[in-house]
N, C-alpha and C positions, 0 to 999 in steps of 0.2 A: 503491500499500499503507501501511494503518495499522497501526500497533503502539503498546497500549498497555500497559505493563511496569511492575509494579509491584512493588517490593520486599517478598517476603515472611516469614516464621517458618514459615508453612502456608499451604498452599490445597488445597482439592479442587472437582472438579466432579460432582456424580451426574446420571444420567439415567434415570428413572422407579425411583428410589429408590434405585438403586444407584449405590456410586461407584464411576466411569469412569477416574478418573485424579485422585492425589495426591501431592503434593510434603510436604518440608519446605523448610528453609530454601532461597532462590532468588529466581525471580522467575516469577508471574504473568503470561503474554504474550494480551492481548487481539490477534487479529488479523482485520484487514480488509482484503480485496483487492478491489482495482480491475477495470474492464474492461480496463486498459492494461496492467497487470502482466506481469511473466514469471518465467521461473526469475533471471535476471540480476536481477531487481526483487530478487525473494528471496534471492538471494546479499547482496547489499548490505545489505539490512535487518538478515539474519543475523550477518554483520560485525559490525555496529555493534553489536548486541543481544548476543553475547558479547563485547566489548572492552568495554562499561561499566564503568566504575569508579565502580561506586555505593555499594558497602559499604565499614564503615567497619575503618580499620584501626587499630593499636594507640593512636594519638593522637585518633581519634576524626575522622579525616579522610575524606570520600567516597574512596577511593585503591584499594581494591581491587575486582576483577574477580569472579565469577561461577565460572571456575575458582580463583581464588585462595582461594576461599574452599571449595571442593568445592560449589557450588551446583548446584540442581536446578531443571528447565523444566518448568511447565504452559500449553501452548497452547491456548486456546479460541479456536474461529473464532467473529467476528462482526461478521456484513456491517451492522448497525446504525451501526458508525464510521464511516458512509457517507450518514449520514442528513441529509439537506439538506434544512434547515427555512427556509429564503428565504422563500417563499407560503406563506401560510397556516400553519394550526397543524397538518395533516398531514405528518410528513414525508414526502421522495420518496427513494428509495432507485435511483434509475436511476445514481449512478455506481458503485454496488457492481459487482464481478465477477459473469459467470454463474454459475449455481454448479457447473456440472461444470467449468469452467475454474478457481473458487474453489478445490474441494476437492481439484484438481489440487496446485495452489499449497501451497495447506495441506499437503498430506501431504507434498509437495516441502520444506516449510521441517522439518519432523518429522524425516524421514528426514537429509535435512543436521544437523540441528542433534544426531545421536545420534553423527554420525562425531566428536564431540569433549565431549559433556556424557554422562557415566556413564547419568544419570536425567532423562528426559525425557519426560513422560507428557500426557493431550491428553484433549479433551472428543470428542464427537462431532460430526460438521461435520452441521450442518441440523436437529440435533435439541433438543428443549427443555429446556435444563440449569439447575441450581442452580449456583452457583458459588462455596462459601464462603471467606475466608481473614482473614487475620489479618497486615494491611499493617504492615511494618517502617518507623515512622517517624511519620507514614505518608510514604511515598517512591513516587512516580510518575512516569514519563517516557514522554513523548509521541515517537514517531518518525511523520513523515510528511514528504510531499514539501516541505513548506515549509522542514525543515531537514535535507534530505536533499539 
C-alpha cells in the first residue's frame, strides 16, 4: 500500500464536471493498493494516517493530529502510485492491485475512517477524476512499505 498525504486548506475531486468529494482543512489522501495488501495492511496504514501530527500548534510546531484540528479526509484512489519506470519510458503497473480487490480495500479504508473522522469524502474508484487542492505548507507525507 502507498499513501500520499497532503495537508490541505481545501480539496475537491470532480468526475464529469460534477463535484463528488470536497473537504476543508484536512488531508487529501491518494491511495495506491498493491496485489499483496489486505485489510490488516489497510488498518495499519489508516492508524498511522489518523495519528500523524502534522498540523501546527500555537507555537508553530507540527504537533497536532487530524482529530486535534477537527480535520476532514478526502480519499482518492490512484493505482499509478505503483508505476514502475525502471525499464524504458512507459511505466509498468504490474505491482498495482487487481481492480476489484483494490476497490474493496479502498472502500474498506473509507468505511473504517468514517468510524473516527466526522467528514470523510472520496473520489470514484476507477473513474477519470480531476483533483484540485490548496496545499497547506506545502506539507506532503508519503507512507509506503519502506517506512511502515
